N, C-alpha and C positions, 0 to 999 in steps of 0.2 A: 949158561945153560944148566938146567938141573940134570942130575945123573939119570933119574927115572924119566923115561919118555912118557909124556902125557898126551893123550889124543882127545880132541873135542870135535864134535860136529856143531857148526854154527849155522843157524837158519836165519837168513835176513829177508825181510819183506820186499816184494816188488814195488810196493808203495814207498819204501824208504829211499828209492832212487828218484822219487819225484817230490820235490820240496813243497810245491803248491801248484795251483792250476795255471799260473803264468810261467812256470818253469818246467816244461815238459820235453823240450827238444833233446836230441841225442847228446849234445854238448852239456845241457843242463843235467841230464842224468849221469853223464860222465863225472861231472863235478861233485854230484851228490855221492856217487860211488867212491870217489876219492876220499871223501870225509870218513865214510864207513871203513874203508880199507886202512886208513891211518890207525884206527882203533883195533882193527884185526891184527895189524903188524905189532901193535903194543902187546897183544896176546902171544904172538909168535916170539917176540923178544923175551917174554916171561917163561919161554921154554915149552910152549904148547905146539904140537903138530895139529893142523886143523884141516877138516873137510868142510867145505862151504856149500850149503843148500840155499837157494834163493827163490823168491816169488817171481811171478811174471805176468800177473793179471793185467795191469795197465798196458804193458808192452804188447801182449798178445792182442789186446783190444785195438791198439794202433795198427798192428800188422793186418788184422782182419779188415779194419776200416780202409786202409790203402788198397787192399785186395778188392773190396766191394766197389770202391770208386773206379779203380782201373777196369773192373768188369763193366760197370755202367757206361763209362766214358769211352773206353777204347776196346771193349770186347775181349779183354784179357781173361784167361781162365782164373777162377777163384781158387784160393789156397785152402786145402783141408785143414781142420783144426790141429791135427797131430803135427803137420808140417810147420804150422805157425809156432807151435811149442818148440820144435827143433830149431827154427830160426831164432827164437828168443833166447834159447840156451846158448847158442853161438854168440849172439851179440852182447848179451849181459855178461857171459863168461869172459869174453874179450875185454870188456870194460873193467871188470873186477880184476882179471889176471894182470892186465897192464898196469893198473893203479897199484896193485900189491907189489909187482916187480919193481916199479919205480921207487916205492917207499922202502922196500928191502935194500935196494941199492943205496938210497940216501943214508940208511943207517949202517951200511957196511955188513949186512947180513947176507951170507951166501946160501940162498935157497932157491929151488925151482918152483914154478907154479904151472899147473895145467888144468884145462877145462875138458871134461869128458861129456860128450853128448850122450845122455843117459836115458835108456828106455826102462820103464817100470811096468811090470806086468800087473794087470788087474783081472779079477775073476768076471767072466762074461755073465755069471749068474748072480753077481752082486746086486742086491735089491735096488741100489742107486740107479741102475739101468731102467728099472720100471717106473721110477719117479724122478726125472731130471729136474734139478732145482737151480743150477748155477747159471746166472745170466751172463751172456757173452756178446760181443759185437755191438753194432749200432742199433739205435732205436729205429723202428719202422712204422709206417702207417699200416692200418689193419689190412688193407688190400694186398700190400707187398708181403706182409707176414703170412697171410693165408696162402698166397701163391707159392712162397718158399716152403711152406709146410707141405703142400701138395707135391711140388716138383722135386724137392730135395729131401723130403722125409724129415724135416726139422720139427722140433717141439718148440712152439712159441707161446709166450704168455704176455699178458698186459702187465707192465711194470710201473706200479704206483702212479698212475695217471700221466706218465711221461711218454707213453707210446708202447709199441710191442717190441719184444726182444726174443732172441733165440735162447733157449735154456738147454744145458747139457748135463749129463750125470756127473756126480763126483764120487766115484768108487774108491774103496780103500786100496792102498798099495799092498801087493802080495809079495813081489820078488823084484829085486834090482838086477836087471839083466847084465849090466857091466860090472857087477860087484867084484869079481876077481881082479879085474884091471884096476879098479879103485883101491882095493886092498893093497895091491902091489905098489901103487904110487905112494900111498900113505906110509906103508912100511919102509919105503925108500926115503921118507922124509920130504916128499913133494907135497906142497900145499895143493889140494885138489878141489876144484869147483865141480859139483856133481848134483844129481837129482834136481836140476834147475826147473822151477815151476812145478815141482812135485814129480818131475820126470815125464817123458813122453808116454802117454798111456797106450799100452799094447795088450792084445789078447792072444792067447795060444790057440791056434786052430790046427787041423790035420795037416795043413800045408806049411805050417810054421807060424811065426809071429806076424800079426798085422796091427797097424795103428788103428785107434778107435777115437771117435769124437767124444772126449770126456776131459775133465779137469781133475787132477789129483791134488789134494791139499798138501802144500809144501812142508807143513809142520809134521804131518803123518809120515811123509816120505823121509824127512830128515830123522825122525824118531826110528823108523825102520832101519835106515842106514846106520844110525848110532848103535842100535842093538846088534846088527850084523857084524860091524867091525869092532864090537866090544869097546866102544868109546868110554873114556872116563867121565865125560860130561857132555850133556846136550845143552847148548846155549841158544836160546831164542831171542834174537835181537828185534825189538819192536818199537812202537812209538812212545811207550811209557817207561818211566824209570823203574817203577815197581807195579806189581799186580795189586789191585785194590778190590775190596768188597764195597758194595753200594757206590760203584764208580760214578763220578761226576754229580753225586748228590751231596747235600749238606753234611750227611753222616758218613762220608767216605772214610774208609780205614785202609791204610797201606799195609801190605803184608811183607815182613822181612824174611820169614821162613815158614814153610808148611810141610807136612808129611803127606804121603799118598792118601791116607785116611781123611785128613782134613780137606785135601784137594777134591776128593770124591764127594764129600759132604757139601762143600761150596758149589760144586757142579750141580748136585741134586737140588740145591736151594735156588738155583738159577741166577747165581751172582755174576756169571761171565757171559758177555755178549756172544750171540750165536755165530756171527760172521767174523768176530774179532778175537776175544780172549779164550772163548770156549774150546775151539779146536787146538789151541796151543796147550792148554792145561790137559786136555784129553790125550794129546800126543805124548806129553811128558809122563803122564800116569802109565801109559802103555810102555814107554821106555824103561821106567823104574820097575814096573812089574816083571819085565823080562830081564831083570838083573842089572839094570843101570845103577850107577852109584849116586849121581846127583844131577840136577838140572838147574838152570839159571835163566831168569827172564829179566831183561833190562833194555834200555835204549843204547844205540851205538856209542854215543859219547861217554857212557858210564861203564862200558865193558871192563876197562882196566880196574876201576874202583870196585866194581861188583865182584871181580875175581879175587880181590883182596878182602872181600867180606864187608866193604864199607857201604854198599847200597845194593839195589836190585832185590829180586825175590828168589830165594833158594828153595828148591823143592827136593826133599830127601825121602828115602824109603821109610 
């Protein structure tokens, strides 16, 4: 272990727990998590203390689908979106923490792991609430979509010819409600799984906090966490080894390192996909502008090599 304690926030995608469309069961996701956790423990072995944020898009979709079927078939009550987020934090956290615990034990590393069910406050005046864009849940026929719009006050849209879907806002994270608890855990050297799925979105009212039907981007929530705990690094683990310009085109160029200025320039030129790389780069820019030292983007299997500077894309102030 190095003398100087190094702290990193690692954000992993909810899609990284699903290898392909034929491997979606809980056991399949557990096996996928095991692979990612192996690489996270490499990082811990290199002397890093880590807080882990994760996505939950597909998992929340499954929870909502089960809820809808149970409602239609058995008349069970449906689950509100914020509760689905809390459910997914518990289940994904359990899968990650158990895999990390097992791998630490295999390597003889004596460290504790904990999952924190995390609420993240959003601003009720965030413009995202005026224009919901994030599709969630199952596809519906027009008749059902309109009925739910009326009865449940849902926003529904036609989704690229495949049917109708509910859309919800994706507001920016403002405050991590369990921050003090998370800080204490990390300061004690406990590997902490937090801001799962970007956190459970809550708004402040006169009566206190209440959950709201929204989805917070997990990269923005992880960047906020990294700033708040003054992490040495924000590492975003994704499907690609390096960030690229002209992605998937004949003139694709992989990037080894870029500055905030370059990152902003590429964002402006529209190099990064709206629902994929763009929010990751924006979150990293935010972290570095608020005093962060460096950020790294790579895929799980290359985390170790990327930390040594052998691959991945490093973004610096």
